[in-house]
Kinemage of the C-alpha trace (Angstrom):
@kinemage 1
@onewidth
@group {chain A} dominant
@subgroup {mainchain}
@vectorlist {calphas} color= white
{ca met a 1} P -91.875 -172.582 -71.983
{ca leu a 2} L -90.492 -175.171 -71.142
{ca ala a 3} L -86.541 -175.718 -72.182
{ca val a 4} L -85.634 -178.573 -73.434
{ca cys a 5} L -81.598 -179.877 -73.114
{ca asp a 6} L -79.710 -180.493 -76.305
{ca lys a 7} L -79.136 -184.577 -76.989
{ca his a 8} L -75.568 -183.439 -77.885
{ca asn a 9} L -74.941 -181.336 -75.152
{ca pro a 10} L -76.620 -183.032 -72.290
{ca gly a 11} L -77.173 -180.061 -69.639
{ca ile a 12} L -77.576 -177.473 -71.963
{ca pro a 13} L -80.886 -176.005 -72.999
{ca ser a 14} L -81.051 -176.120 -76.954
{ca met a 15} L -82.216 -172.571 -78.982
{ca his a 16} L -84.994 -174.257 -80.536
{ca arg a 17} L -88.635 -174.241 -79.212
{ca ser a 18} L -89.597 -176.388 -76.956
{ca lys a 19} L -93.092 -178.178 -75.917
{ca asn a 20} L -95.685 -175.145 -75.365
{ca leu a 21} L -97.526 -176.626 -72.114
{ca ser a 22} L -100.798 -174.308 -73.010
{ca his a 23} L -101.783 -176.140 -75.209
{ca thr a 24} L -102.492 -179.322 -73.010
{ca glu a 25} L -104.707 -176.772 -70.843
{ca thr a 26} L -108.419 -175.649 -71.845
{ca pro a 27} L -109.192 -171.916 -72.279
{ca pro a 28} L -110.755 -170.514 -69.548
{ca ile a 29} L -114.445 -169.649 -69.949
{ca asp a 30} L -115.590 -165.698 -70.792
{ca ala a 31} L -117.727 -166.390 -67.195
{ca gln a 32} L -115.137 -167.444 -65.361
{ca arg a 33} L -112.446 -164.414 -66.842
{ca his a 34} L -115.872 -161.795 -66.310
{ca pro a 35} L -117.551 -162.596 -63.622
{ca leu a 36} L -121.211 -161.013 -63.599
{ca leu a 37} L -121.539 -158.849 -60.469
{ca ser a 38} L -123.951 -159.769 -57.942
{ca asp a 39} L -127.522 -157.332 -57.083
{ca asn a 40} L -125.881 -156.795 -54.025
{ca asp a 41} L -122.647 -155.503 -55.688
{ca ile a 42} L -124.482 -152.916 -58.327
{ca asn a 43} L -126.368 -151.408 -55.207
{ca thr a 44} L -123.374 -151.018 -53.436
{ca ile a 45} L -121.335 -149.441 -56.533
{ca leu a 46} L -124.578 -147.031 -57.418
{ca val a 47} L -124.073 -145.840 -53.464
{ca asn a 48} L -120.751 -145.413 -53.368
{ca gly a 49} L -120.167 -143.243 -56.672
{ca ala a 50} L -122.812 -141.317 -55.531
{ca gln a 51} L -121.373 -140.592 -52.109
{ca met a 52} L -118.152 -140.096 -53.592
{ca ser a 53} L -119.421 -137.342 -55.902
{ca leu a 54} L -121.004 -135.403 -53.393
{ca ser a 55} L -118.365 -135.327 -51.720
{ca lys a 56} L -116.573 -133.869 -54.313
{ca leu a 57} L -119.182 -131.368 -55.270
{ca lys a 58} L -119.258 -130.090 -51.554
{ca arg a 59} L -114.898 -129.147 -52.282
{ca ala a 60} L -115.685 -128.070 -55.947
{ca arg a 61} L -115.011 -124.289 -56.068
{ca ser a 62} L -116.237 -123.350 -59.266
{ca phe a 63} L -119.772 -123.366 -60.696
{ca asn a 64} L -118.550 -125.944 -63.711
{ca ala a 65} L -116.844 -128.519 -61.194
{ca arg a 66} L -120.305 -127.947 -58.898
{ca ile a 67} L -122.667 -128.904 -61.762
{ca tyr a 68} L -120.435 -131.703 -63.121
{ca tyr a 69} L -120.630 -133.402 -60.147
{ca tyr a 70} L -124.300 -132.693 -59.167
{ca ala a 71} L -124.924 -134.209 -63.256
{ca glu a 72} L -122.966 -137.504 -61.803
{ca ile a 73} L -125.719 -137.877 -58.948
{ca gly a 74} L -128.469 -137.038 -61.282
{ca val a 75} L -126.949 -140.345 -63.279
{ca tyr a 76} L -126.685 -142.582 -60.496
{ca leu a 77} L -130.432 -141.929 -59.461
{ca glu a 78} L -131.735 -141.990 -62.784
{ca val a 79} L -129.539 -145.818 -63.233
{ca ser a 80} L -131.474 -146.729 -60.187
{ca leu a 81} L -134.657 -146.291 -62.082
{ca ser a 82} L -134.256 -149.385 -64.387
{ca arg a 83} L -135.902 -152.269 -63.517
{ca gly a 84} L -134.997 -155.703 -64.096
{ca ala a 85} L -131.328 -154.924 -63.066
{ca gly a 86} L -131.751 -156.121 -59.577
{ca ile a 87} L -131.606 -152.582 -57.948
{ca thr a 88} L -133.411 -152.244 -54.567
{ca asp a 89} L -135.710 -150.033 -53.535
{ca glu a 90} L -132.965 -149.204 -50.291
{ca thr a 91} L -130.555 -148.238 -52.705
{ca arg a 92} L -133.491 -145.862 -54.748
{ca glu a 93} L -134.096 -144.484 -51.419
{ca gln a 94} L -130.349 -143.753 -50.274
{ca leu a 95} L -130.033 -142.105 -53.785
{ca gln a 96} L -132.687 -139.914 -53.511
{ca glu a 97} L -131.720 -138.796 -50.150
{ca ile a 98} L -127.988 -137.854 -51.890
{ca his a 99} L -129.492 -136.294 -54.577
{ca lys a 100} L -131.751 -133.922 -52.290
{ca glu a 101} L -128.446 -133.191 -50.147
{ca ala a 102} L -126.692 -132.659 -53.405
{ca thr a 103} L -129.341 -129.956 -54.768
{ca his a 104} L -129.257 -128.573 -51.481
{ca val a 105} L -125.485 -127.977 -51.431
{ca his a 106} L -125.091 -127.024 -55.260
{ca met a 107} L -127.895 -124.724 -54.642
{ca asn a 108} L -126.577 -123.039 -51.730
{ca ala a 109} L -123.165 -122.507 -53.447
{ca asn a 110} L -124.560 -120.653 -56.021
{ca lys a 111} L -126.638 -117.808 -53.576
{ca arg a 112} L -123.405 -117.272 -52.614
{ca leu a 113} L -122.003 -116.838 -55.483
{ca ala a 114} L -125.005 -114.461 -56.628
{ca leu a 115} L -124.111 -112.471 -53.139
{ca lys a 116} L -120.920 -111.943 -53.853
{ca ser a 117} L -121.625 -110.238 -56.891
């Protein structure tokens, strides 16, 4: 709000509501407030998300944590199979490699757990 001086007391802001400048501004278009992701962005998000889940899978100490992160990687891979979403073949291949590595990590951890028992 913009304060206006009272005509009876110059220099002292009035307690009355002043002009609101937002009425003269046009509201932003939805596309300006929520820009769409580019095709390149979605590919980066999928690969980075899967890599973070793989890192967490490698550090996980319990079976439940490992299965959770393994499932997350599976979701990233499944999302990459969507056609028409701008996901490249290179991204699909990277996600398949990450999933393959996650499978080995998870299975090896299960073998170690079984050997301890």
